[in-house]
C-alpha positions as CSV (number, residue, x, y, z in Angstrom):
1,X,1.5,14.4,24.2
2,X,0.4,17.7,22.7
3,X,1.3,17.5,19.5
4,X,-0.6,21.2,19.4
5,X,-2.4,22.3,15.8
6,X,0.3,19.6,13.9
7,X,-1.8,17.2,12.2
8,X,-2.3,13.8,13.3
9,X,-1.7,11.1,10.8
10,X,-1.3,7.6,11.3
11,X,0.7,5.7,8.6
12,X,0.4,1.3,8.7
13,X,3.7,-0.7,7.3
14,X,6.3,1.9,8.3
15,X,8.5,-1.2,9.1
16,X,12.6,-0.1,7.4
17,X,13.5,-0.4,4.3
18,X,9.5,0.1,3.5
19,X,7.8,3.1,1.9
20,X,5.9,3.5,4.9
21,X,8.8,4.2,6.9
22,X,9.2,6.9,3.8
23,X,6.2,8.3,4.6
24,X,6.8,8.6,8.1
25,X,9.7,11.0,7.1
26,X,7.6,13.0,4.5
27,X,4.7,13.8,6.6
28,X,7.0,15.0,9.4
29,X,9.0,17.4,7.2
30,X,5.7,19.1,6.2
31,X,4.9,19.3,10.5
32,X,2.5,16.7,11.3
33,X,2.6,14.0,13.5
34,X,2.7,10.5,12.8
35,X,1.3,8.1,14.5
36,X,4.3,5.1,12.8
37,X,2.2,1.8,13.5
38,X,4.0,-2.0,12.3
39,X,3.9,-5.1,14.0
40,X,6.3,-5.1,17.4
41,X,8.7,-6.6,16.3
42,X,8.7,-4.6,13.0
43,X,8.5,-1.1,14.2
44,X,10.7,1.6,13.0
45,X,13.3,3.0,15.2
46,X,12.9,6.6,15.3
47,X,15.4,8.0,17.7
48,X,16.5,10.1,15.2
49,X,13.4,12.1,15.6
50,X,11.7,14.5,18.0
51,X,9.1,13.1,20.0
52,X,6.3,15.2,18.5
53,X,7.4,14.5,15.0
54,X,7.0,10.8,15.2
55,X,5.8,8.3,17.7
56,X,5.7,4.3,17.2
57,X,3.0,2.3,18.0
58,X,2.3,-1.3,17.2
59,X,-0.9,-2.2,15.3
60,X,-2.0,-5.4,13.6
61,X,-4.0,-4.5,10.2
62,X,-5.1,-8.2,10.8
63,X,-6.4,-8.0,14.1
64,X,-10.3,-6.7,15.0
65,X,-8.5,-6.2,19.0
66,X,-5.3,-4.8,17.9
67,X,-7.0,-2.3,15.7
68,X,-9.8,-0.8,18.2
69,X,-6.9,-0.9,20.2
70,X,-4.6,1.4,18.9
71,X,-7.2,3.8,17.2
72,X,-8.8,4.1,20.6
73,X,-5.1,4.7,22.1
74,X,-4.5,7.3,19.5
75,X,-7.7,9.0,20.2
76,X,-7.0,9.4,24.1
77,X,-3.6,10.7,23.7
78,X,-4.2,12.9,20.7
79,X,-7.8,13.8,20.6
80,X,-8.5,13.0,16.8
81,X,-7.1,11.5,13.7
82,X,-6.5,13.6,10.9
83,X,-4.9,11.3,7.9
84,X,-5.6,8.3,8.4
85,X,-2.4,6.2,5.2
86,X,-3.1,2.6,4.5
87,X,0.0,1.6,3.6
88,X,0.3,-1.6,4.7
89,X,0.7,-4.6,2.6
90,X,2.6,-8.1,1.5
91,X,3.9,-9.3,-1.9
92,X,2.3,-12.4,-3.8
93,X,3.4,-14.2,-5.8
94,X,3.0,-17.4,-8.3
95,X,1.0,-19.2,-10.6
96,X,-3.0,-18.4,-9.5
97,X,-3.6,-22.4,-10.5
98,X,-0.8,-23.3,-8.2
99,X,-0.7,-20.6,-5.7
100,X,-1.9,-22.4,-2.1
101,X,-5.4,-20.6,-0.8
102,X,-3.5,-19.5,2.8
103,X,-1.4,-17.0,0.7
104,X,-4.2,-16.0,-1.3
105,X,-6.1,-15.4,1.6
106,X,-3.2,-13.3,3.8
107,X,-2.5,-11.1,0.5
108,X,-6.4,-10.3,1.2
109,X,-6.0,-10.3,4.3
110,X,-3.8,-7.5,4.4
111,X,-3.6,-5.1,1.2
112,X,-7.7,-5.2,1.6
113,X,-9.1,-6.1,4.2
114,X,-6.7,-5.0,6.4
115,X,-7.3,-1.0,4.9
116,X,-11.2,-1.0,5.7
117,X,-10.6,-2.3,9.2
118,X,-8.5,0.7,9.8
119,X,-11.0,2.7,8.3
120,X,-14.1,1.6,9.9
121,X,-12.5,1.9,13.1
122,X,-10.8,5.8,11.9
123,X,-14.1,7.3,9.6
124,X,-16.8,7.3,12.4
125,X,-14.5,9.8,14.3
126,X,-13.6,11.4,11.1
127,X,-17.7,12.0,9.8
128,X,-18.3,12.7,13.6
129,X,-15.8,16.1,13.0
130,X,-17.1,16.5,9.6
131,X,-12.7,16.7,8.5
132,X,-10.0,14.0,7.5
133,X,-8.4,12.8,4.8
134,X,-8.0,8.5,4.0
135,X,-5.2,7.3,2.2
136,X,-5.6,4.2,0.4
137,X,-1.9,2.4,-1.3
138,X,-3.7,0.4,-4.5
139,X,-1.0,0.2,-7.8
140,X,-0.9,0.7,-11.0
141,X,-0.8,-3.5,-11.3
142,X,-4.6,-3.6,-10.2
143,X,-5.5,-1.9,-12.8
144,X,-3.7,-4.0,-15.6
145,X,-2.8,-7.2,-14.4
146,X,0.9,-9.3,-14.7
147,X,1.2,-12.7,-14.9
148,X,2.8,-14.3,-12.4
149,X,1.1,-11.5,-9.7
150,X,-2.6,-12.3,-9.8
151,X,-3.6,-12.7,-6.4
152,X,-1.6,-9.4,-5.4
153,X,-2.8,-8.5,-8.9
154,X,-6.4,-8.4,-7.1
155,X,-6.2,-7.9,-3.6
156,X,-4.9,-4.2,-4.9
157,X,-8.0,-4.0,-7.5
158,X,-9.9,-4.6,-5.0
159,X,-8.8,-2.4,-2.7
160,X,-9.2,0.2,-5.5
161,X,-12.9,-0.4,-5.8
162,X,-13.5,-0.1,-2.4
163,X,-11.7,3.4,-2.5
164,X,-13.4,4.9,-5.8
165,X,-16.9,3.7,-3.5
166,X,-15.3,5.3,-0.1
167,X,-14.5,8.3,-2.4
168,X,-18.8,9.1,-2.7
169,X,-19.8,7.2,0.2
170,X,-17.8,9.5,2.5
171,X,-18.1,12.8,0.7
172,X,-21.6,13.9,2.6
173,X,-19.0,13.6,6.0
174,X,-16.0,16.1,4.2
175,X,-13.7,12.8,4.3
176,X,-11.8,13.2,1.2
177,X,-10.5,9.6,0.0
178,X,-7.5,10.0,-1.6
179,X,-6.2,6.4,-3.7
180,X,-2.6,6.5,-4.4
181,X,-0.9,4.2,-7.9
182,X,1.8,3.4,-7.4
183,X,4.4,2.4,-10.0
184,X,8.0,0.8,-9.5
185,X,9.3,2.2,-6.4
186,X,12.3,0.4,-4.8
187,X,11.6,-0.9,-1.0
188,X,12.0,-4.6,0.6
189,X,9.4,-5.7,-1.2
190,X,11.1,-7.3,-3.9
191,X,14.1,-8.9,-1.1
192,X,10.5,-10.3,0.7
193,X,8.6,-11.6,-2.9
194,X,11.5,-13.5,-3.5
195,X,12.6,-15.1,-0.4
196,X,8.4,-16.5,-0.1
197,X,8.6,-18.3,-3.4
198,X,12.6,-19.6,-2.6
199,X,12.9,-22.7,-3.5
200,X,8.8,-23.8,-4.3
201,X,8.8,-26.1,-6.6
202,X,5.7,-25.7,-9.7
203,X,4.5,-28.9,-10.8
204,X,1.8,-27.6,-13.6
205,X,4.3,-24.8,-13.8
206,X,8.1,-26.1,-14.1
207,X,10.5,-24.8,-15.9
208,X,9.1,-21.4,-15.9
209,X,10.4,-20.5,-12.2
210,X,13.0,-18.3,-13.9
211,X,9.9,-16.0,-15.2
212,X,8.7,-16.1,-11.9
213,X,11.3,-15.5,-9.4
214,X,11.7,-12.5,-12.5
215,X,8.3,-11.2,-11.6
216,X,8.9,-11.3,-7.5
217,X,11.2,-8.6,-7.7
218,X,10.4,-6.7,-11.1
219,X,9.3,-3.6,-9.7
220,X,12.9,-3.3,-8.1
221,X,15.4,-3.3,-10.9
222,X,16.4,-0.4,-13.3
223,X,14.8,2.7,-12.7
224,X,12.5,2.1,-9.8
225,X,11.6,5.1,-8.1
226,X,13.1,6.4,-5.0
227,X,11.1,5.7,-1.7
228,X,11.9,8.9,-0.6
229,X,11.1,11.0,-3.6
230,X,7.9,9.2,-3.5
231,X,6.9,8.9,-0.7
232,X,7.1,13.1,-0.7
233,X,5.4,13.5,-3.5
234,X,2.4,11.4,-2.3
235,X,2.5,13.6,1.2
236,X,2.7,16.7,-0.5
237,X,-0.1,16.7,-2.6
238,X,-2.2,14.7,0.6
239,X,-1.5,17.8,2.6
240,X,-2.3,20.2,-0.1
241,X,-5.7,22.4,0.5
242,X,-7.4,20.3,-2.4
243,X,-6.4,16.8,-2.0
244,X,-7.2,14.6,-5.3
245,X,-8.9,11.5,-5.2
246,X,-5.7,10.1,-7.2
247,X,-2.0,9.8,-7.1
248,X,0.0,8.4,-10.2
249,X,3.4,8.4,-9.9
250,X,6.5,6.3,-9.9
251,X,8.4,4.1,-12.7
252,X,6.6,2.7,-15.1
253,X,3.5,4.8,-14.2
254,X,3.2,6.1,-17.8
255,X,3.1,2.5,-19.3
256,X,0.6,0.7,-17.2
257,X,-1.9,3.6,-17.7
258,X,-1.4,2.9,-21.5
259,X,-1.4,-0.6,-20.6
260,X,-4.7,-0.6,-18.8
261,X,-6.5,1.2,-21.6
262,X,-4.8,-0.6,-24.4
263,X,-7.7,-3.8,-26.1
264,X,-7.2,-6.9,-24.6
265,X,-5.0,-8.6,-27.0
266,X,-2.5,-5.7,-27.3
267,X,-1.8,-6.0,-23.2
268,X,-2.3,-9.7,-23.7
269,X,0.8,-9.8,-26.0
270,X,2.8,-7.6,-24.0
271,X,2.7,-9.3,-20.3
272,X,3.5,-13.1,-22.2
273,X,6.0,-11.5,-24.1
274,X,7.6,-9.7,-21.0
275,X,7.0,-12.9,-18.9
276,X,7.9,-15.9,-20.8
277,X,4.4,-16.9,-21.6
278,X,4.8,-16.0,-25.3
279,X,5.3,-20.1,-26.0
280,X,2.7,-23.3,-26.7
281,X,3.9,-26.5,-24.1
């Protein structure tokens, strides 16, 4: 498929209802050719878009073979990759002292190693062309970790650290690396989090079920930012002539920036009060 002079953008985690789906529309609206990827049974319905704007492609960020195959297919069809948006991610809610290690391992596999797997497949091509943009989606909780989601926060903190290193490592090749810190953005992650912990019985934390459940959907209530608005803001800045090193946007972004810089006793007091851990048992 000939996309002429359109920028070729790969986006991971594009199932409908998520922010990735909105990224697809936002980058397409800026004149890019979007490769919308996700697991084969989660690929979004994109029939309302022209084939030269958005095309779906099955890709599993946890599989070396899937990533290599998809990358090869894109390069064969389009000849280049201009932008990689590492959006695929999963939630992981629950107290660290009781979480199953398999659940935690899976969160790291998708949220952290999934990004690196994509980068290792795409970066050599960008480096050879001396141009490209890598966008890693982190989270405000990667800077100020919250109770009941420590494993998820850790996956995002690791992604932040890797992004900071990659930004310098890829600079000599003309590749920009951009870290995105979403605040509370409305998507399907709250429902997914709640479904994963639904009915789970905690032993050590029996009696904290409501607080844990509340944390599972905390980013999806109240004044959470519309996903479309968020995606358009990010896409516009990523595609600007001089892309920023970091994009922080969305509801509660300012609050978490303050918390990240606050003395630990202040931060601990705030989160303990917010998530029901201000009492001794």
